[in-house]
C-alpha positions in Angstrom: -41.9 -32.2 -13.0 -38.2 -32.1 -13.4 -38.6 -29.7 -16.3 -40.7 -27.3 -14.1 -37.9 -27.2 -11.5 -35.3 -26.4 -14.1 -37.5 -23.7 -15.6 -38.2 -22.2 -12.1 -34.4 -22.4 -11.3 -33.6 -20.6 -14.6 -36.1 -17.9 -13.9 -34.7 -17.4 -10.4 -31.1 -17.2 -11.7 -32.3 -14.7 -14.4 -33.8 -12.5 -11.8 -30.6 -12.6 -9.7 -28.6 -11.6 -12.8 -30.9 -8.7 -13.4 -30.3 -7.4 -9.9 -26.4 -7.5 -10.2 -24.7 -4.1 -10.6 -23.7 -3.2 -14.1 -20.0 -3.4 -14.9 -19.9 0.3 -15.7 -21.2 1.1 -12.2 -18.6 -1.2 -10.6 -15.8 0.4 -12.7 -17.0 3.9 -11.8 -17.1 3.0 -8.0 -13.6 1.4 -8.3 -12.2 4.6 -9.9 -13.8 6.6 -7.1 -12.1 4.4 -4.5 -8.8 4.6 -6.3 -9.0 8.4 -6.5 -9.7 8.6 -2.8 -6.8 6.2 -2.0 -4.5 8.3 -4.2 -5.6 11.5 -2.3 -5.0 9.8 1.0 -1.6 8.6 -0.1 -0.5 12.1 -1.1 -1.8 13.5 2.2 0.1 10.8 4.2 3.3 11.5 2.3 2.9 15.2 2.9 2.4 14.6 6.6 5.2 12.2 6.8 7.5 14.8 5.2 6.3 17.5 7.6 6.9 15.2 10.5 10.5 14.5 9.4 11.1 18.3 8.9 9.7 18.9 12.4 11.9 16.3 14.0 14.9 17.9 12.4 13.9 21.3 13.5 13.4 20.1 17.1 16.9 18.6 17.0 18.4 21.9 15.9 16.5 23.7 18.7 17.7 21.2 21.3 21.3 21.8 20.1 20.7 25.5 20.4 19.4 25.1 23.9 22.3 22.9 24.9 24.8 25.6 23.6 23.0 28.3 25.5 23.0 26.1 28.7 26.7 25.6 28.2 27.4 29.3 27.7 25.1 30.3 30.7 26.9 27.4 32.7 23.6 25.8 33.5 24.7 22.4 32.1 
């Protein structure tokens, strides 16, 4: 009886192993995920750079506005 349980368990484990994804599939999916993350990283770096440029431009515009206010005696 004990042998029957061992054989049955072995068959169950073999079936579970057959259902596991192949390593090549897992590697391909991992590569896809990494490519997507790389693309998102580049996009975020670009957006961050644009944000910094925009902040600096706004500062320059605010300085210009302050100068104009001073010249027009509004401030």
